[in-house]
N, C-alpha and C positions, 0 to 999 in steps of 0.2 A: 148301878155298872160294877160288873168287878173289878178288882183290881189287876195292871201289868206291869211288867216288871221291865224296867226300861232306865236306860242310863241317861240319867241326868247332865246335861251338856256346860250349864251354868257351874254345877260343883264338882263335878267329875265322877261324880257314887252314882253304885247304881241300889235304884230304888225301885220298889212297890209303891206305886200311885195310883188310885183315879182318876179316869181322865177326865177333862172337862164337856170336850164335846169328840166325838168322832166321824169322820167323813172320807168316802171313796174320793180317791184320784187318781181318775184315770185318762190317758190320751185316747181318742177315737180308735186306733185301731190293735191295743195294747189291753190284757187283762187288769194293769192298775193294782194300787198296794190303798189299804186303809192306813188313815193318817188320823193321829192323835194329838189335840192340847192339853197340855201339861201346867201347872201350876208346882215351882220347886217349892217345897216345905221350908229347905234350907235359906235358900237366896232372896226365896221371896218374887222370883221372874219367871217370867209364860216362855216356853219352849215347845216343839213338836216332835213327835217321834212315830215311826212305824208300830201298826198292833196287828195283833196277828191275824189271819182272814177270816178264821172261823168269832172273832170279836163280834156281839152284835150294834147294829148301825142307829 
């Protein structure tokens, strides 16, 4: 999977890392967004962040 530029909430830094898993989060009547699961290389904690719509699932 390609790398994504996201803000790491555990360390507060802007990182370019590869998501572990990506899924679409969409309520029935709405379009929805793509969410990725990431692991911080600095703190080792997991966090979720929005990924671009054209990112492969």
